[in-house]
C-alpha positions in Angstrom: 2.6 4.6 -4.0 2.2 0.9 -3.5 3.3 -1.5 -6.2 1.9 -5.0 -5.6 3.6 -7.9 -7.2 3.5 -11.6 -7.0 6.1 -14.4 -7.5 5.1 -16.8 -10.3 7.2 -19.9 -11.1 7.3 -21.0 -14.8 8.2 -24.7 -15.0 9.1 -26.4 -18.3 10.4 -29.9 -18.9 14.1 -29.2 -18.2 14.1 -25.7 -16.7 12.1 -23.6 -14.4 12.5 -19.9 -13.4 10.8 -17.4 -11.2 9.1 -14.3 -12.5 7.9 -11.3 -10.5 4.7 -9.9 -12.1 3.0 -6.7 -11.2 -0.6 -6.7 -10.0 -3.3 -4.7 -11.7 -4.4 -3.3 -8.2 -1.2 -1.4 -7.9 -1.7 2.2 -7.0 0.0 5.0 -9.0 1.0 8.3 -7.5 0.5 10.4 -10.6 -1.1 10.1 -14.0 2.2 10.7 -15.8 3.8 7.6 -14.1 0.6 5.5 -15.1 0.9 6.6 -18.7 4.7 5.9 -18.8 4.2 2.4 -17.4 1.5 1.6 -19.9 3.3 2.8 -22.9 6.8 1.7 -22.1 7.3 -1.8 -20.6 9.1 -0.6 -17.5 8.4 -3.4 -15.1 11.4 -5.8 -14.7 10.2 -9.3 -13.9 13.6 -10.4 -12.7 14.1 -7.9 -9.9 10.4 -6.9 -9.2 10.8 -3.0 -9.7 9.9 -0.4 -12.2 12.9 0.6 -14.2 14.0 3.3 -16.6 15.9 2.1 -19.6 19.2 4.0 -20.2 21.7 2.8 -22.8 20.0 -0.6 -23.1 20.5 -1.1 -19.3 17.5 -1.3 -16.8 18.0 1.1 -13.9 15.6 0.3 -11.0 13.7 3.2 -9.5 12.5 3.6 -5.9 11.0 7.0 -6.4 8.6 8.3 -9.1 10.6 10.2 -11.7 7.7 12.6 -12.3 6.4 13.6 -8.8 9.1 12.2 -6.4 6.9 10.0 -4.3 8.5 6.8 -2.8 7.5 3.6 -4.5 6.8 0.8 -2.0 7.2 -2.7 -3.5 4.8 -5.1 -1.8 4.9 -8.9 -2.4 1.5 -10.5 -2.4 1.4 -14.1 -1.3 
Protein backbone atom coordinates (compact mmCIF):
# COMPACT_ATOMS: atom_id res chain seq x y z
CA UNK A 1 0.00 0.00 0.00
CA UNK A 2 1.28 3.47 -0.85
CA UNK A 3 0.21 6.48 1.21
CA UNK A 4 1.11 9.67 -0.64
CA UNK A 5 1.45 12.88 1.34
CA UNK A 6 2.71 16.41 0.79
CA UNK A 7 4.30 19.02 2.98
CA UNK A 8 2.23 22.18 3.39
CA UNK A 9 3.47 25.27 5.23
CA UNK A 10 0.88 27.33 7.07
CA UNK A 11 2.09 30.89 7.67
CA UNK A 12 0.40 33.47 9.83
CA UNK A 13 1.50 36.89 11.00
CA UNK A 14 3.66 35.74 13.92
CA UNK A 15 3.89 31.99 13.53
CA UNK A 16 4.25 29.34 10.84
CA UNK A 17 4.12 25.57 10.96
CA UNK A 18 4.44 22.59 8.64
CA UNK A 19 1.61 20.13 8.19
CA UNK A 20 1.84 16.82 6.33
CA UNK A 21 -1.38 16.18 4.40
CA UNK A 22 -2.51 12.89 2.90
CA UNK A 23 -3.20 12.89 -0.84
CA UNK A 24 -6.51 11.60 -2.20
CA UNK A 25 -4.62 9.41 -4.71
CA UNK A 26 -3.32 7.20 -1.90
CA UNK A 27 -3.91 3.50 -2.41
CA UNK A 28 -5.55 1.40 0.28
CA UNK A 29 -4.64 -2.26 0.67
CA UNK A 30 -8.06 -3.33 1.93
CA UNK A 31 -11.60 -2.00 2.22
CA UNK A 32 -11.54 -2.21 6.03
CA UNK A 33 -8.64 0.24 6.30
CA UNK A 34 -10.27 2.63 3.83
CA UNK A 35 -13.49 2.65 5.87
CA UNK A 36 -11.54 3.07 9.13
CA UNK A 37 -9.60 6.05 7.75
CA UNK A 38 -12.77 7.73 6.47
CA UNK A 39 -14.70 7.31 9.72
CA UNK A 40 -11.89 7.87 12.25
CA UNK A 41 -9.48 10.74 11.70
CA UNK A 42 -6.40 8.53 11.84
CA UNK A 43 -3.96 10.63 9.76
CA UNK A 44 -1.48 12.51 11.95
CA UNK A 45 -0.36 15.68 10.18
CA UNK A 46 2.61 16.22 12.49
CA UNK A 47 4.38 12.94 11.80
CA UNK A 48 2.86 12.09 8.40
CA UNK A 49 1.56 8.61 9.23
CA UNK A 50 -1.68 6.81 9.93
CA UNK A 51 -2.21 6.25 13.62
CA UNK A 52 -4.35 4.26 15.98
CA UNK A 53 -5.60 6.15 19.02
CA UNK A 54 -4.95 4.34 22.29
CA UNK A 55 -5.63 6.02 25.64
CA UNK A 56 -5.63 9.49 24.06
CA UNK A 57 -2.22 8.86 22.43
CA UNK A 58 -1.48 8.47 18.72
CA UNK A 59 0.40 5.26 17.91
CA UNK A 60 1.84 5.39 14.36
CA UNK A 61 1.41 2.28 12.22
CA UNK A 62 3.63 0.94 9.44
CA UNK A 63 1.46 -2.11 8.70
CA UNK A 64 -2.26 -2.38 8.06
CA UNK A 65 -3.95 -3.56 11.27
CA UNK A 66 -6.55 -5.47 9.21
CA UNK A 67 -4.62 -7.34 6.48
CA UNK A 68 -0.99 -6.91 7.60
CA UNK A 69 0.40 -5.31 4.42
CA UNK A 70 3.23 -2.81 4.78
CA UNK A 71 2.32 0.86 4.38
CA UNK A 72 4.84 2.85 2.32
CA UNK A 73 4.71 6.58 3.10
CA UNK A 74 5.75 8.56 -0.01
CA UNK A 75 6.43 12.30 0.08
CA UNK A 76 5.10 14.04 -3.06
CA UNK A 77 7.01 17.17 -4.05
